[in-house]
C-alpha positions in Angstrom: 0.0 0.0 0.0 1.4 3.4 -0.9 0.0 6.6 0.8 0.9 10.2 0.4 2.1 11.8 3.6 -0.4 14.6 3.1 -3.2 12.0 3.4 -2.2 10.5 6.7 -3.9 11.3 9.9 -1.8 12.9 12.6 -1.8 9.6 14.5 -0.7 7.6 11.4 2.0 10.1 10.7 3.3 10.0 14.3 3.4 6.1 14.2 5.3 6.1 10.9 7.8 8.7 12.3 8.4 6.6 15.3 9.1 3.6 13.1 11.3 5.5 10.7 13.1 7.5 13.4 12.6 10.8 11.4 9.9 13.2 10.4 7.8 12.3 7.4 7.8 15.3 5.0 4.7 16.6 3.2 4.8 15.4 -0.4 6.6 12.1 0.5 5.0 8.8 -0.4 5.0 6.1 2.2 5.0 2.4 1.3 3.9 -0.2 3.9 4.5 -3.9 3.2 4.4 -7.0 5.4 5.9 -10.4 4.7 6.6 -13.6 6.5 10.3 -14.1 7.2 12.0 -17.0 5.4 12.2 -20.1 7.5 15.8 -20.9 7.0 17.6 -22.6 9.9 20.8 -21.0 11.2 22.7 -24.0 10.0 21.4 -23.7 6.5 22.2 -20.0 6.5 25.8 -20.8 7.4 26.0 -23.5 4.6 24.7 -20.9 2.1 27.2 -18.3 3.3 30.1 -20.7 3.1 29.0 -21.8 -0.4 28.9 -18.1 -1.5 32.4 -17.5 0.0 33.7 -20.5 -1.9 32.1 -19.4 -5.2 33.5 -15.9 -4.9 36.9 -17.2 -3.9 37.0 -19.4 -7.0 35.8 -16.6 -9.2 38.4 -14.2 -7.7 41.2 -16.7 -8.2 40.3 -17.2 -11.8 40.2 -13.5 -12.6 43.0 -11.8 -14.5 44.6 -8.8 -12.8 43.5 -5.4 -14.0 44.4 -1.9 -13.1 42.3 0.1 -10.7 41.1 2.3 -13.5 40.1 -0.7 -15.6 38.1 -2.1 -12.7 36.4 1.2 -12.1 35.5 1.4 -15.8 33.9 -2.1 -15.7 31.9 -1.2 -12.6 30.8 2.1 -14.1 29.7 0.3 -17.3 27.8 -2.3 -15.3 26.0 0.3 -13.1 25.2 2.4 -16.2 23.6 -0.5 -17.9 21.1 -1.1 -15.1 20.8 2.5 -13.9 20.7 4.8 -17.0 21.2 8.0 -14.9 24.1 6.6 -12.9 27.1 8.9 -12.5 30.2 7.6 -10.7 31.5 9.5 -7.6 34.4 11.7 -8.3 
């Protein structure tokens, strides 16, 4: 559900501000969503984290060395392809 801050009652706005830890500005849109947390055991989470560490270690070991500038260019190109307005920090 998405609401405009202007449409919230004072009590609703106060509740949201308590949850957010900041004031809700007029003109802002507020999105509220609920979901059930995933039921993944701590052991399974650890297994998945270790599998990811191994995967990235293998990928890193197989990568060819590049200069910092080349790495930045690749990251900028990837970010620009998924976020057309992306501008790298200078």
